[in-house]
PDB file of N, CA, C and O in Angstrom:
ATOM      1  N   MET A   1       0.787  -1.146   0.230  1.00  0.00           N
ATOM      2  CA  MET A   1      -0.057   0.045   0.101  1.00  0.00           C
ATOM      3  C   MET A   1       0.914   1.231  -0.344  1.00  0.00           C
ATOM      4  O   MET A   1       2.096   1.002  -0.603  1.00  0.00           O
ATOM      5  N   ILE A   2       0.387   2.450  -0.418  1.00  0.00           N
ATOM      6  CA  ILE A   2       1.003   3.483  -0.314  1.00  0.00           C
ATOM      7  C   ILE A   2       1.530   4.071   0.838  1.00  0.00           C
ATOM      8  O   ILE A   2       0.740   4.015   1.780  1.00  0.00           O
ATOM      9  N   PRO A   3       2.379   4.505   1.037  1.00  0.00           N
ATOM     10  CA  PRO A   3       2.789   5.109   2.556  1.00  0.00           C
ATOM     11  C   PRO A   3       2.007   6.276   2.880  1.00  0.00           C
ATOM     12  O   PRO A   3       1.538   6.986   1.990  1.00  0.00           O
ATOM     13  N   PRO A   4       1.827   6.534   4.209  1.00  0.00           N
ATOM     14  CA  PRO A   4       0.740   7.601   4.874  1.00  0.00           C
ATOM     15  C   PRO A   4       1.766   8.881   4.451  1.00  0.00           C
ATOM     16  O   PRO A   4       1.215   9.865   4.944  1.00  0.00           O
ATOM     17  N   SER A   5       2.644   9.198   3.966  1.00  0.00           N
ATOM     18  CA  SER A   5       3.305  10.468   3.576  1.00  0.00           C
ATOM     19  C   SER A   5       2.790  10.813   2.300  1.00  0.00           C
ATOM     20  O   SER A   5       2.477  11.988   2.108  1.00  0.00           O
ATOM     21  N   GLN A   6       2.623   9.782   1.189  1.00  0.00           N
ATOM     22  CA  GLN A   6       1.975   9.838  -0.051  1.00  0.00           C
ATOM     23  C   GLN A   6       0.466  10.067  -0.108  1.00  0.00           C
ATOM     24  O   GLN A   6      -0.159  10.563  -1.046  1.00  0.00           O
ATOM     25  N   LEU A   7      -0.053   9.583   1.157  1.00  0.00           N
ATOM     26  CA  LEU A   7      -1.784   9.603   1.187  1.00  0.00           C
ATOM     27  C   LEU A   7      -2.143  11.198   1.591  1.00  0.00           C
ATOM     28  O   LEU A   7      -3.184  11.783   1.295  1.00  0.00           O
ATOM     29  N   ILE A   8      -1.012  11.739   2.339  1.00  0.00           N
ATOM     30  CA  ILE A   8      -1.802  12.766   3.133  1.00  0.00           C
ATOM     31  C   ILE A   8      -0.767  13.959   2.989  1.00  0.00           C
ATOM     32  O   ILE A   8      -0.981  15.047   3.524  1.00  0.00           O
ATOM     33  N   GLY A   9       0.638  13.630   2.057  1.00  0.00           N
ATOM     34  CA  GLY A   9       1.520  14.676   1.889  1.00  0.00           C
ATOM     35  C   GLY A   9       2.288  15.115   3.126  1.00  0.00           C
ATOM     36  O   GLY A   9       2.688  16.278   3.189  1.00  0.00           O
ATOM     37  N   VAL A  10       2.525  14.230   4.140  1.00  0.00           N
ATOM     38  CA  VAL A  10       3.257  15.071   5.216  1.00  0.00           C
ATOM     39  C   VAL A  10       4.516  14.014   5.394  1.00  0.00           C
ATOM     40  O   VAL A  10       4.273  12.871   5.781  1.00  0.00           O
ATOM     41  N   GLU A  11       5.794  14.407   5.115  1.00  0.00           N
ATOM     42  CA  GLU A  11       6.811  13.653   5.068  1.00  0.00           C
ATOM     43  C   GLU A  11       7.238  12.716   6.435  1.00  0.00           C
ATOM     44  O   GLU A  11       7.856  11.652   6.470  1.00  0.00           O
ATOM     45  N   LYS A  12       6.710  13.467   7.454  1.00  0.00           N
ATOM     46  CA  LYS A  12       6.838  12.906   8.698  1.00  0.00           C
ATOM     47  C   LYS A  12       6.426  11.411   8.794  1.00  0.00           C
ATOM     48  O   LYS A  12       7.209  10.561   9.220  1.00  0.00           O
ATOM     49  N   PHE A  13       5.179  11.129   8.386  1.00  0.00           N
ATOM     50  CA  PHE A  13       4.712   9.736   8.213  1.00  0.00           C
ATOM     51  C   PHE A  13       5.134   8.890   7.091  1.00  0.00           C
ATOM     52  O   PHE A  13       4.320   8.527   6.242  1.00  0.00           O
ATOM     53  N   SER A  14       6.445   8.543   7.049  1.00  0.00           N
ATOM     54  CA  SER A  14       6.941   8.177   5.804  1.00  0.00           C
ATOM     55  C   SER A  14       6.557   6.320   5.397  1.00  0.00           C
ATOM     56  O   SER A  14       6.453   5.735   4.319  1.00  0.00           O
ATOM     57  N   SER A  15       6.423   5.809   6.966  1.00  0.00           N
ATOM     58  CA  SER A  15       5.914   4.311   6.609  1.00  0.00           C
ATOM     59  C   SER A  15       4.688   4.190   7.698  1.00  0.00           C
ATOM     60  O   SER A  15       4.232   5.016   8.488  1.00  0.00           O
ATOM     61  N   TRP A  16       4.316   2.729   7.397  1.00  0.00           N
ATOM     62  CA  TRP A  16       3.127   2.143   8.164  1.00  0.00           C
ATOM     63  C   TRP A  16       3.985   1.488   9.387  1.00  0.00           C
ATOM     64  O   TRP A  16       4.988   0.799   9.196  1.00  0.00           O
ATOM     65  N   TYR A  17       3.530   1.753  10.478  1.00  0.00           N
ATOM     66  CA  TYR A  17       3.844   0.852  11.796  1.00  0.00           C
ATOM     67  C   TYR A  17       3.269  -0.489  11.535  1.00  0.00           C
ATOM     68  O   TYR A  17       2.292  -0.585  10.793  1.00  0.00           O
ATOM     69  N   PRO A  18       3.896  -1.718  12.189  1.00  0.00           N
ATOM     70  CA  PRO A  18       3.437  -2.967  11.997  1.00  0.00           C
ATOM     71  C   PRO A  18       1.894  -3.055  12.514  1.00  0.00           C
ATOM     72  O   PRO A  18       1.725  -2.675  13.673  1.00  0.00           O
ATOM     73  N   GLY A  19       0.712  -3.522  11.777  1.00  0.00           N
ATOM     74  CA  GLY A  19      -0.481  -3.673  12.326  1.00  0.00           C
ATOM     75  C   GLY A  19      -1.237  -2.097  11.931  1.00  0.00           C
ATOM     76  O   GLY A  19      -2.466  -2.071  11.864  1.00  0.00           O
ATOM     77  N   GLN A  20      -0.676  -1.195  11.754  1.00  0.00           N
ATOM     78  CA  GLN A  20      -1.137   0.378  11.529  1.00  0.00           C
ATOM     79  C   GLN A  20      -1.947   0.140  10.294  1.00  0.00           C
ATOM     80  O   GLN A  20      -3.157   0.215  10.506  1.00  0.00           O
ATOM     81  N   GLN A  21      -1.621  -0.113   9.117  1.00  0.00           N
ATOM     82  CA  GLN A  21      -2.391  -0.414   7.986  1.00  0.00           C
ATOM     83  C   GLN A  21      -3.575  -1.191   7.914  1.00  0.00           C
ATOM     84  O   GLN A  21      -4.524  -0.985   7.157  1.00  0.00           O
ATOM     85  N   GLU A  22      -3.447  -2.190   8.835  1.00  0.00           N
ATOM     86  CA  GLU A  22      -4.745  -2.895   8.818  1.00  0.00           C
ATOM     87  C   GLU A  22      -5.895  -2.149   9.635  1.00  0.00           C
ATOM     88  O   GLU A  22      -7.089  -2.259   9.353  1.00  0.00           O
ATOM     89  N   ILE A  23      -5.404  -1.393  10.657  1.00  0.00           N
ATOM     90  CA  ILE A  23      -6.620  -0.701  11.431  1.00  0.00           C
ATOM     91  C   ILE A  23      -7.072   0.527  10.746  1.00  0.00           C
ATOM     92  O   ILE A  23      -8.177   1.062  10.833  1.00  0.00           O
ATOM     93  N   TRP A  24      -6.282   0.808  10.210  1.00  0.00           N
ATOM     94  CA  TRP A  24      -6.714   2.227   9.367  1.00  0.00           C
ATOM     95  C   TRP A  24      -7.880   1.610   8.276  1.00  0.00           C
ATOM     96  O   TRP A  24      -8.979   2.140   8.112  1.00  0.00           O
ATOM     97  N   GLU A  25      -7.455   0.491   7.629  1.00  0.00           N
ATOM     98  CA  GLU A  25      -8.060   0.083   6.385  1.00  0.00           C
ATOM     99  C   GLU A  25      -9.394  -0.234   7.084  1.00  0.00           C
ATOM    100  O   GLU A  25     -10.382  -0.023   6.380  1.00  0.00           O
ATOM    101  N   GLU A  26      -9.641  -0.733   8.422  1.00  0.00           N
ATOM    102  CA  GLU A  26     -10.888  -1.242   9.041  1.00  0.00           C
ATOM    103  C   GLU A  26     -11.689   0.157   9.110  1.00  0.00           C
ATOM    104  O   GLU A  26     -12.840   0.279   8.692  1.00  0.00           O
ATOM    105  N   MET A  27     -10.918   1.218   9.701  1.00  0.00           N
ATOM    106  CA  MET A  27     -11.508   2.554   9.936  1.00  0.00           C
ATOM    107  C   MET A  27     -12.089   3.209   8.521  1.00  0.00           C
ATOM    108  O   MET A  27     -12.928   4.106   8.605  1.00  0.00           O
ATOM    109  N   MET A  28     -11.700   2.819   7.418  1.00  0.00           N
ATOM    110  CA  MET A  28     -11.850   3.387   6.202  1.00  0.00           C
ATOM    111  C   MET A  28     -13.223   2.295   5.784  1.00  0.00           C
ATOM    112  O   MET A  28     -14.115   2.757   5.073  1.00  0.00           O
ATOM    113  N   SER A  29     -13.274   1.443   6.073  1.00  0.00           N
ATOM    114  CA  SER A  29     -14.637   0.520   5.544  1.00  0.00           C
ATOM    115  C   SER A  29     -15.715   1.130   6.546  1.00  0.00           C
ATOM    116  O   SER A  29     -16.864   1.187   6.108  1.00  0.00           O
ATOM    117  N   PHE A  30     -15.464   1.629   7.942  1.00  0.00           N
ATOM    118  CA  PHE A  30     -16.428   2.148   8.632  1.00  0.00           C
ATOM    119  C   PHE A  30     -17.047   3.177   8.107  1.00  0.00           C
ATOM    120  O   PHE A  30     -18.214   3.496   8.335  1.00  0.00           O
ATOM    121  N   LEU A  31     -16.074   3.874   7.192  1.00  0.00           N
ATOM    122  CA  LEU A  31     -16.951   5.102   6.616  1.00  0.00           C
ATOM    123  C   LEU A  31     -17.778   4.762   5.570  1.00  0.00           C
ATOM    124  O   LEU A  31     -18.606   5.631   5.299  1.00  0.00           O
ATOM    125  N   ASN A  32     -17.809   3.722   4.874  1.00  0.00           N
ATOM    126  CA  ASN A  32     -18.903   3.252   4.021  1.00  0.00           C
ATOM    127  C   ASN A  32     -19.799   2.241   4.460  1.00  0.00           C
ATOM    128  O   ASN A  32     -20.309   1.381   3.741  1.00  0.00           O
ATOM    129  N   SER A  33     -20.003   2.433   5.988  1.00  0.00           N
ATOM    130  CA  SER A  33     -20.858   1.578   6.628  1.00  0.00           C
ATOM    131  C   SER A  33     -22.377   2.566   7.337  1.00  0.00           C
ATOM    132  O   SER A  33     -22.231   3.786   7.397  1.00  0.00           O
ATOM    133  N   PRO A  34     -23.221   2.188   7.640  1.00  0.00           N
ATOM    134  CA  PRO A  34     -24.199   2.890   8.096  1.00  0.00           C
ATOM    135  C   PRO A  34     -24.060   3.132   9.393  1.00  0.00           C
ATOM    136  O   PRO A  34     -24.935   3.870   9.846  1.00  0.00           O
ATOM    137  N   ARG A  35     -23.026   2.654  10.362  1.00  0.00           N
ATOM    138  CA  ARG A  35     -22.918   3.104  11.629  1.00  0.00           C
ATOM    139  C   ARG A  35     -22.345   4.387  11.816  1.00  0.00           C
ATOM    140  O   ARG A  35     -21.731   4.980  10.929  1.00  0.00           O
ATOM    141  N   GLN A  36     -22.553   4.859  13.056  1.00  0.00           N
ATOM    142  CA  GLN A  36     -22.615   6.676  13.301  1.00  0.00           C
ATOM    143  C   GLN A  36     -21.236   6.774  14.240  1.00  0.00           C
ATOM    144  O   GLN A  36     -20.730   7.894  14.299  1.00  0.00           O
ATOM    145  N   PHE A  37     -20.602   5.718  14.962  1.00  0.00           N
ATOM    146  CA  PHE A  37     -19.445   5.922  15.543  1.00  0.00           C
ATOM    147  C   PHE A  37     -18.596   4.846  15.690  1.00  0.00           C
ATOM    148  O   PHE A  37     -18.959   3.692  15.920  1.00  0.00           O
ATOM    149  N   LEU A  38     -17.468   5.229  15.555  1.00  0.00           N
ATOM    150  CA  LEU A  38     -16.297   4.441  15.849  1.00  0.00           C
ATOM    151  C   LEU A  38     -15.435   4.589  16.813  1.00  0.00           C
ATOM    152  O   LEU A  38     -15.155   5.719  17.212  1.00  0.00           O
ATOM    153  N   ALA A  39     -14.768   3.267  17.448  1.00  0.00           N
ATOM    154  CA  ALA A  39     -14.083   3.450  18.564  1.00  0.00           C
ATOM    155  C   ALA A  39     -12.878   2.257  18.286  1.00  0.00           C
ATOM    156  O   ALA A  39     -13.077   1.147  17.794  1.00  0.00           O
ATOM    157  N   ALA A  40     -11.557   2.828  18.755  1.00  0.00           N
ATOM    158  CA  ALA A  40     -10.477   1.704  18.495  1.00  0.00           C
ATOM    159  C   ALA A  40      -9.694   2.036  19.654  1.00  0.00           C
ATOM    160  O   ALA A  40      -9.213   3.118  19.989  1.00  0.00           O
ATOM    161  N   SER A  41      -9.649   0.770  20.273  1.00  0.00           N
ATOM    162  CA  SER A  41      -8.215   0.824  21.473  1.00  0.00           C
ATOM    163  C   SER A  41      -7.087   0.376  20.911  1.00  0.00           C
ATOM    164  O   SER A  41      -6.829  -0.774  20.557  1.00  0.00           O
ATOM    165  N   ILE A  42      -6.274   1.562  20.830  1.00  0.00           N
ATOM    166  CA  ILE A  42      -4.887   1.647  20.471  1.00  0.00           C
ATOM    167  C   ILE A  42      -3.972   1.672  21.540  1.00  0.00           C
ATOM    168  O   ILE A  42      -4.395   2.274  22.527  1.00  0.00           O
ATOM    169  N   PRO A  43      -2.551   1.074  21.658  1.00  0.00           N
ATOM    170  CA  PRO A  43      -1.654   1.257  22.598  1.00  0.00           C
ATOM    171  C   PRO A  43      -0.868   2.247  22.066  1.00  0.00           C
ATOM    172  O   PRO A  43      -0.791   2.651  20.906  1.00  0.00           O
ATOM    173  N   THR A  44      -0.136   2.682  23.339  1.00  0.00           N
ATOM    174  CA  THR A  44       0.638   3.943  23.184  1.00  0.00           C
ATOM    175  C   THR A  44       1.863   3.747  22.090  1.00  0.00           C
ATOM    176  O   THR A  44       2.305   2.617  21.880  1.00  0.00           O
ATOM    177  N   GLY A  45       2.285   4.681  21.537  1.00  0.00           N
ATOM    178  CA  GLY A  45       3.180   4.742  20.450  1.00  0.00           C
ATOM    179  C   GLY A  45       2.781   4.112  19.023  1.00  0.00           C
ATOM    180  O   GLY A  45       3.597   3.998  18.108  1.00  0.00           O
ATOM    181  N   PHE A  46       1.405   3.708  18.936  1.00  0.00           N
ATOM    182  CA  PHE A  46       0.920   3.158  17.667  1.00  0.00           C
ATOM    183  C   PHE A  46       0.707   3.815  16.461  1.00  0.00           C
ATOM    184  O   PHE A  46       0.707   3.300  15.343  1.00  0.00           O
ATOM    185  N   GLY A  47       0.510   5.092  16.778  1.00  0.00           N
ATOM    186  CA  GLY A  47       0.219   6.115  15.942  1.00  0.00           C
ATOM    187  C   GLY A  47      -1.133   6.672  15.621  1.00  0.00           C
ATOM    188  O   GLY A  47      -1.581   6.931  14.504  1.00  0.00           O
ATOM    189  N   LYS A  48      -1.812   6.839  17.002  1.00  0.00           N
ATOM    190  CA  LYS A  48      -3.236   7.050  16.876  1.00  0.00           C
ATOM    191  C   LYS A  48      -3.347   8.605  16.173  1.00  0.00           C
ATOM    192  O   LYS A  48      -4.395   8.950  15.626  1.00  0.00           O
ATOM    193  N   SER A  49      -2.362   9.352  16.232  1.00  0.00           N
ATOM    194  CA  SER A  49      -2.764  10.913  15.911  1.00  0.00           C
ATOM    195  C   SER A  49      -2.754  10.522  14.261  1.00  0.00           C
ATOM    196  O   SER A  49      -3.729  10.981  13.665  1.00  0.00           O
ATOM    197  N   LEU A  50      -1.860   9.791  13.480  1.00  0.00           N
ATOM    198  CA  LEU A  50      -2.033   9.652  12.127  1.00  0.00           C
ATOM    199  C   LEU A  50      -2.940   8.825  11.624  1.00  0.00           C
ATOM    200  O   LEU A  50      -3.248   8.916  10.435  1.00  0.00           O
ATOM    201  N   LEU A  51      -3.531   7.856  12.480  1.00  0.00           N
ATOM    202  CA  LEU A  51      -4.608   7.325  11.979  1.00  0.00           C
ATOM    203  C   LEU A  51      -5.894   8.085  12.279  1.00  0.00           C
ATOM    204  O   LEU A  51      -6.789   7.897  11.455  1.00  0.00           O
ATOM    205  N   GLY A  52      -6.173   8.914  13.304  1.00  0.00           N
ATOM    206  CA  GLY A  52      -7.288   9.919  13.310  1.00  0.00           C
ATOM    207  C   GLY A  52      -7.007  10.681  12.253  1.00  0.00           C
ATOM    208  O   GLY A  52      -7.835  10.621  11.344  1.00  0.00           O
ATOM    209  N   MET A  53      -6.083  11.383  12.099  1.00  0.00           N
ATOM    210  CA  MET A  53      -5.714  12.581  11.023  1.00  0.00           C
ATOM    211  C   MET A  53      -6.323  11.962   9.635  1.00  0.00           C
ATOM    212  O   MET A  53      -7.320  12.483   9.135  1.00  0.00           O
ATOM    213  N   MET A  54      -5.683  10.824   9.029  1.00  0.00           N
ATOM    214  CA  MET A  54      -5.767  10.465   7.835  1.00  0.00           C
ATOM    215  C   MET A  54      -7.634   9.932   7.811  1.00  0.00           C
ATOM    216  O   MET A  54      -8.316  10.131   6.806  1.00  0.00           O
ATOM    217  N   THR A  55      -8.086   9.403   8.812  1.00  0.00           N
ATOM    218  CA  THR A  55      -9.494   9.126   8.857  1.00  0.00           C
ATOM    219  C   THR A  55     -10.351  10.115   8.527  1.00  0.00           C
ATOM    220  O   THR A  55     -11.248  10.066   7.685  1.00  0.00           O
ATOM    221  N   SER A  56      -9.979  11.184   9.355  1.00  0.00           N
ATOM    222  CA  SER A  56     -10.823  12.602   9.078  1.00  0.00           C
ATOM    223  C   SER A  56     -10.765  13.074   7.989  1.00  0.00           C
ATOM    224  O   SER A  56     -11.779  13.486   7.425  1.00  0.00           O
ATOM    225  N   TRP A  57      -9.416  13.131   7.375  1.00  0.00           N
ATOM    226  CA  TRP A  57      -9.117  13.715   6.094  1.00  0.00           C
ATOM    227  C   TRP A  57      -9.972  12.948   5.027  1.00  0.00           C
ATOM    228  O   TRP A  57     -10.894  13.545   4.473  1.00  0.00           O
ATOM    229  N   PHE A  58      -9.709  11.722   4.743  1.00  0.00           N
ATOM    230  CA  PHE A  58     -10.593  10.974   4.123  1.00  0.00           C
ATOM    231  C   PHE A  58     -12.077  10.971   4.183  1.00  0.00           C
ATOM    232  O   PHE A  58     -12.760  10.913   3.160  1.00  0.00           O
ATOM    233  N   ALA A  59     -12.535  11.029   5.284  1.00  0.00           N
ATOM    234  CA  ALA A  59     -14.109  11.166   5.457  1.00  0.00           C
ATOM    235  C   ALA A  59     -14.247  12.456   5.295  1.00  0.00           C
ATOM    236  O   ALA A  59     -15.434  12.532   4.975  1.00  0.00           O
ATOM    237  N   ASN A  60     -13.834  13.523   5.300  1.00  0.00           N
ATOM    238  CA  ASN A  60     -14.294  14.937   5.094  1.00  0.00           C
ATOM    239  C   ASN A  60     -15.503  15.033   6.047  1.00  0.00           C
ATOM    240  O   ASN A  60     -16.606  15.472   5.718  1.00  0.00           O
ATOM    241  N   ARG A  61     -15.129  14.522   7.393  1.00  0.00           N
ATOM    242  CA  ARG A  61     -16.157  14.653   8.349  1.00  0.00           C
ATOM    243  C   ARG A  61     -15.601  15.319   9.691  1.00  0.00           C
ATOM    244  O   ARG A  61     -14.402  15.299   9.967  1.00  0.00           O
ATOM    245  N   ARG A  62     -16.557  15.903  10.492  1.00  0.00           N
ATOM    246  CA  ARG A  62     -16.095  16.452  11.723  1.00  0.00           C
ATOM    247  C   ARG A  62     -15.369  15.080  12.558  1.00  0.00           C
ATOM    248  O   ARG A  62     -15.907  13.993  12.344  1.00  0.00           O
ATOM    249  N   THR A  63     -14.310  15.109  13.386  1.00  0.00           N
ATOM    250  CA  THR A  63     -13.811  14.038  13.960  1.00  0.00           C
ATOM    251  C   THR A  63     -13.420  14.565  15.315  1.00  0.00           C
ATOM    252  O   THR A  63     -12.901  15.663  15.516  1.00  0.00           O
ATOM    253  N   VAL A  64     -13.742  13.609  16.277  1.00  0.00           N
ATOM    254  CA  VAL A  64     -13.088  13.944  17.525  1.00  0.00           C
ATOM    255  C   VAL A  64     -12.160  12.903  17.914  1.00  0.00           C
ATOM    256  O   VAL A  64     -12.400  11.698  17.839  1.00  0.00           O
ATOM    257  N   TYR A  65     -11.178  13.386  18.298  1.00  0.00           N
ATOM    258  CA  TYR A  65     -10.073  12.153  19.068  1.00  0.00           C
ATOM    259  C   TYR A  65      -9.699  12.542  20.272  1.00  0.00           C
ATOM    260  O   TYR A  65      -9.253  13.609  20.694  1.00  0.00           O
ATOM    261  N   LEU A  66      -9.988  11.335  20.859  1.00  0.00           N
ATOM    262  CA  LEU A  66     -10.124  11.329  22.491  1.00  0.00           C
ATOM    263  C   LEU A  66      -9.012  10.425  23.130  1.00  0.00           C
ATOM    264  O   LEU A  66      -9.350   9.310  23.528  1.00  0.00           O
ATOM    265  N   PRO A  67      -7.766  10.815  23.248  1.00  0.00           N
ATOM    266  CA  PRO A  67      -6.503  10.349  23.777  1.00  0.00           C
ATOM    267  C   PRO A  67      -7.212  10.013  25.366  1.00  0.00           C
ATOM    268  O   PRO A  67      -7.944  10.826  25.930  1.00  0.00           O
ATOM    269  N   ALA A  68      -6.849   8.689  25.937  1.00  0.00           N
ATOM    270  CA  ALA A  68      -6.917   8.608  27.251  1.00  0.00           C
ATOM    271  C   ALA A  68      -5.930   9.575  28.133  1.00  0.00           C
ATOM    272  O   ALA A  68      -4.741   9.658  27.825  1.00  0.00           O
ATOM    273  N   PRO A  69      -6.415  10.229  29.131  1.00  0.00           N
ATOM    274  CA  PRO A  69      -5.602  11.289  29.958  1.00  0.00           C
ATOM    275  C   PRO A  69      -4.744  10.377  30.593  1.00  0.00           C
ATOM    276  O   PRO A  69      -4.915   9.161  30.692  1.00  0.00           O
ATOM    277  N   LYS A  70      -3.533  11.250  31.140  1.00  0.00           N
ATOM    278  CA  LYS A  70      -2.611  10.553  31.877  1.00  0.00           C
ATOM    279  C   LYS A  70      -3.114   9.961  33.349  1.00  0.00           C
ATOM    280  O   LYS A  70      -4.007  10.680  33.796  1.00  0.00           O
ATOM    281  N   ASP A  71      -2.870   9.132  33.999  1.00  0.00           N
ATOM    282  CA  ASP A  71      -3.359   9.047  35.298  1.00  0.00           C
ATOM    283  C   ASP A  71      -2.659   9.920  36.274  1.00  0.00           C
ATOM    284  O   ASP A  71      -1.466   9.871  36.573  1.00  0.00           O
ATOM    285  N   TYR A  72      -3.623  10.772  36.755  1.00  0.00           N
ATOM    286  CA  TYR A  72      -2.803  11.828  37.735  1.00  0.00           C
ATOM    287  C   TYR A  72      -3.454  11.485  39.208  1.00  0.00           C
ATOM    288  O   TYR A  72      -3.678  12.446  39.944  1.00  0.00           O
ATOM    289  N   ARG A  73      -3.721  10.356  39.602  1.00  0.00           N
ATOM    290  CA  ARG A  73      -4.144  10.109  40.785  1.00  0.00           C
ATOM    291  C   ARG A  73      -2.863  10.525  41.770  1.00  0.00           C
ATOM    292  O   ARG A  73      -1.707  10.468  41.352  1.00  0.00           O
ATOM    293  N   ALA A  74      -3.157  10.898  42.958  1.00  0.00           N
ATOM    294  CA  ALA A  74      -2.225  11.221  44.033  1.00  0.00           C
ATOM    295  C   ALA A  74      -1.423  10.169  44.556  1.00  0.00           C
ATOM    296  O   ALA A  74      -1.968   9.154  44.989  1.00  0.00           O
ATOM    297  N   SER A  75      -0.382  10.280  44.562  1.00  0.00           N
ATOM    298  CA  SER A  75       0.800   9.082  45.091  1.00  0.00           C
ATOM    299  C   SER A  75       0.297   8.748  46.446  1.00  0.00           C
ATOM    300  O   SER A  75       0.889   7.920  47.138  1.00  0.00           O
TER     301      SER A  75
END
């Protein structure tokens, strides 16, 4: 598949992380479904920002990106 940098024109994202392309393909198939919401539980360092940015870009829809907050519980 074409690297993310060629899809969105941002050189920083020159290649896919392992497994990232498959999740993005699933996110894109969601766009052609009748479902209204999409959620993905993705680990730290996996490239959530890229996936969210690309899905929003290709969907041409309003998108909300909600990363989990850091744990600020008192020690």
